C-alpha positions in Angstrom: 56.6 50.9 -49.3 59.1 47.1 -48.4 58.6 46.0 -44.8 62.5 45.3 -43.3 65.4 47.8 -43.4 64.6 50.6 -41.1 61.6 49.4 -40.1 62.0 46.3 -38.7 65.3 47.7 -36.6 63.0 50.4 -35.7 60.2 47.6 -34.5 63.2 45.8 -32.6 64.7 48.8 -30.7 61.0 49.2 -29.6 60.5 46.3 -28.6 63.1 45.9 -26.3 62.2 48.7 -24.2 59.7 47.3 -23.7 60.7 44.7 -21.6 59.4 45.3 -18.2 59.7 43.3 -14.6 56.8 42.3 -13.3 55.5 42.1 -10.1 52.8 39.2 -10.4 52.4 36.4 -8.8 52.0 33.8 -11.8 49.9 31.5 -9.0 46.8 33.4 -8.5 45.3 34.5 -11.5 44.9 38.6 -11.4 41.6 40.2 -11.9 41.7 42.2 -15.6 41.3 45.6 -15.1 40.5 47.2 -11.2 40.1 51.0 -11.1 40.0 52.3 -7.5 39.0 56.4 -7.4 40.4 57.5 -10.5 40.0 60.7 -11.0 41.0 63.2 -14.1 40.9 67.4 -14.0 41.5 69.6 -16.2 42.3 73.5 -15.8 40.0 75.6 -18.3 40.8 78.8 -18.2 37.3 80.2 -17.7 35.5 77.8 -15.1 39.0 76.8 -13.3 39.9 73.5 -12.2 37.1 71.2 -14.0 37.0 67.2 -12.9 36.4 65.6 -16.1 36.1 62.0 -14.0 35.9 62.2 -10.4 36.5 59.3 -7.8 34.9 56.5 -9.7 35.4 52.8 -9.3 35.2 49.8 -11.3 36.0 46.1 -12.2 36.2 44.3 -15.6 35.9 39.9 -15.5 37.0 38.0 -18.1 35.1 36.9 -20.5 32.4 39.8 -20.3 31.6 43.1 -21.8 31.6 46.0 -18.9 29.6 48.7 -20.5 30.3 51.9 -19.9 27.1 54.3 -20.5 26.5 58.0 -20.7 26.5 60.8 -22.8 28.6 63.0 -24.7 31.1 65.1 -22.1 30.7 62.1 -19.2 33.7 61.0 -18.7 33.9 57.9 -20.7 36.5 58.5 -23.4 38.5 60.2 -20.8 38.2 57.2 -18.1 39.5 55.1 -21.3 42.3 57.2 -22.3 43.4 56.2 -19.0 43.6 52.5 -18.9 45.1 53.0 -22.0 48.2 55.1 -20.9 47.2 57.9 -23.4 46.4 60.0 -20.2 48.4 60.3 -16.7 45.6 60.2 -13.9 45.2 62.7 -11.6 44.3 60.3 -9.0 43.4 56.5 -8.2 44.6 53.3 -8.8 44.4 51.1 -12.3 45.6 47.6 -11.9 45.7 45.4 -15.2 46.0 42.1 -14.9 47.7 42.9 -11.0 49.9 45.4 -12.9 50.0 48.9 -11.4 49.8 50.8 -14.7 51.8 54.0 -13.4 54.5 51.2 -13.4 54.5 49.5 -15.8 52.4 51.3 -18.6 54.4 49.4 -21.2 53.1 46.3 -20.2 49.7 47.4 -20.1 50.1 47.9 -23.3 51.1 45.0 -24.7 48.0 43.4 -22.9 45.4 45.3 -24.3 43.5 46.1 -27.8 42.2 50.2 -28.3 39.7 50.6 -30.8 37.6 53.6 -31.4 35.4 54.8 -34.9 38.3 57.6 -35.5 40.9 55.3 -35.3 44.3 56.3 -37.6 46.1 54.5 -39.6 49.3 54.5 -42.0 47.8 55.3 -45.0 50.9 54.1 -46.8 51.4 50.8 -45.8 49.9 47.8 -46.8 47.0 46.1 -44.6 49.6 43.1 -44.2 52.4 45.4 -42.9 49.6 47.5 -41.1 48.9 44.2 -38.9 52.6 42.6 -39.1 53.8 46.1 -37.4 51.7 46.8 -34.7 51.9 42.4 -33.7 55.6 42.8 -33.0 55.5 46.6 -32.0 53.6 44.8 -28.9 55.3 42.5 -28.2 54.1 39.3 -30.3 56.4 36.4 -30.5 58.0 37.0 -33.9 58.0 32.9 -34.6 54.4 32.9 -34.5 53.6 36.4 -36.2 53.0 35.2 -39.5 50.1 32.6 -38.5 48.7 35.1 -36.6 48.4 37.4 -40.1 47.1 34.6 -42.0 44.1 34.1 -39.0 43.5 37.9 -39.2 43.2 38.1 -42.9 41.1 35.2 -43.6 38.7 36.3 -40.3 38.1 39.5 -42.0 37.9 39.0 -45.2 40.9 40.8 -45.9 42.5 38.4 -48.6 41.4 40.3 -51.5 43.1 43.4 -50.1 46.2 42.2 -48.0 48.8 44.0 -50.2 46.6 46.3 -51.0 47.8 50.3 -49.2 45.2 51.4 -46.9 44.9 54.6 -49.0 43.2 52.7 -51.1 40.6 50.7 -49.4 36.8 51.9 -48.5 35.7 53.0 -45.9 34.4 49.2 -44.8 37.7 47.5 -45.1 39.0 50.4 -43.0 36.4 49.2 -40.2 38.3 45.8 -40.7 41.8 46.5 -41.2 40.8 48.7 -37.7 39.3 45.7 -35.7 42.2 43.4 -37.1 45.1 46.0 -35.7 43.5 46.3 -32.5 44.1 42.4 -32.1 47.0 42.0 -34.0 49.0 41.1 -31.1 46.1 39.2 -29.5 45.4 41.0 -26.1 43.3 39.5 -23.4 41.8 42.8 -22.6 40.0 45.1 -25.5 38.7 48.8 -25.3 35.6 50.1 -27.5 35.5 53.4 -27.3 32.3 54.6 -29.1 33.4 51.8 -31.7 29.7 52.3 -34.3 30.4 56.3 -34.5 29.7 57.0 -38.2 29.0 53.5 -39.2 26.2 52.8 -41.3 23.6 49.9 -40.1 25.5 46.9 -41.4 28.6 47.8 -40.7 27.4 48.6 -37.0 25.6 45.1 -37.1 29.2 43.4 -38.2 31.3 45.2 -35.3 29.0 44.6 -32.6 28.8 40.4 -33.9 32.7 40.3 -33.5 32.5 42.0 -30.6 30.0 39.1 -29.0 32.2 36.6 -30.9 35.5 38.2 -28.6 33.3 37.4 -25.5 32.8 33.9 -26.2 36.4 33.8 -27.2 37.0 34.7 -23.0 38.3 38.6 -23.8 37.6 41.0 -21.3 36.1 43.6 -23.0 35.6 47.3 -22.0 32.7 49.0 -24.5 31.7 52.9 -23.9 28.5 53.7 -25.6 25.9 56.3 -25.6 23.3 54.2 -27.4 21.3 52.4 -25.0 20.0 49.4 -27.7 24.2 48.4 -28.0 24.5 48.9 -24.3 21.2 46.9 -23.3 21.8 43.8 -26.4 25.7 43.0 -25.9 26.9 44.3 -21.9 27.1 42.3 -19.1 27.7 44.6 -16.9 26.7 47.7 -17.1 28.3 51.2 -15.4 26.1 54.6 -15.8 28.5 57.5 -15.4 27.2 61.0 -15.2 29.5 64.2 -15.1 32.7 62.1 -14.2 30.7 59.8 -12.0 29.7 56.6 -11.9 26.0 56.9 -10.7 24.8 52.8 -10.7 27.0 49.4 -12.0 25.3 46.7 -12.0 23.5 44.1 -15.1 20.2 45.1 -16.4 18.9 43.3 -14.6 19.8 44.6 -11.0 19.4 47.9 -12.7 16.1 47.5 -13.2 15.4 46.6 -9.7 17.0 49.5 -8.0 15.0 51.6 -10.2 11.9 50.5 -10.8 12.2 51.0 -14.5 11.8 48.4 -17.2 13.9 50.1 -20.7 17.3 51.1 -20.8 16.6 54.6 -21.7 14.5 55.1 -18.6 16.4 53.6 -16.4 19.8 56.0 -17.2 17.2 59.1 -17.1 16.0 57.7 -13.6 19.9 57.4 -12.2 21.1 60.7 -14.1 18.1 62.6 -12.7 18.4 61.6 -9.4 22.2 62.2 -9.4 21.7 65.6 -10.8 19.2 67.0 -7.5 21.4 65.2 -5.2 24.3 67.1 -6.7 22.3 70.0 -6.6 21.4 69.4 -2.9 25.2 69.3 -1.9 26.6 72.0 -3.5 23.7 74.7 -2.3 
């Protein structure tokens, strides 16, 4: 597939449709992410109204890896889908760089990159076409796209595969392209949703190193996982999410002090068990 023609016109039309007014005061540097009383309900035919996310509050800072730690079904992915504008919140507020997500969803997307182990790529596009498409669709300046692509291709070691179709790549190469795609428009905020699921030890190690490098670059990173060792290694602060509620949120040292436990697994179990007991008592 050649890059140009109809595809270029489609990108340009979509870019024009993404031009939005902003209410941000340019003299003030806003917090990257502020979440207040965020809620999301789903209707279940057998159980009725289920609160997947039930009134959570947190904020993310510049140059920080903020961890959402929870078991499967805790509400991590639902939270991240609301932050990335895929799901509409049932209640609460989300501010991204000072912008109200409900009012400016397209502007929010331009400042955010989303990665998960299950992120799909267009199989018939080449690596270069994929990166160019995602850079331009997210509003990256057209006159800078070429340099951005060259940087990403070199950073992720994709020089020998730049013009190969995605469908011809190995799983490891596809992972690198997915990471590069997430960074194509150089967003200040990055969301990683269970990014190492299904990866072997070496691939997972490579990904964690990239995440740490991105923090050193000053990016704001929201990182969800159920793997204790990952959270303990890379997260500056950790929110323990259980049954849609945040039970604790602090740096590891603070969580140790609050729980009286040393290892993150024991800390996690401490808060989860206390949370379950408190919930059961409240429902009596």
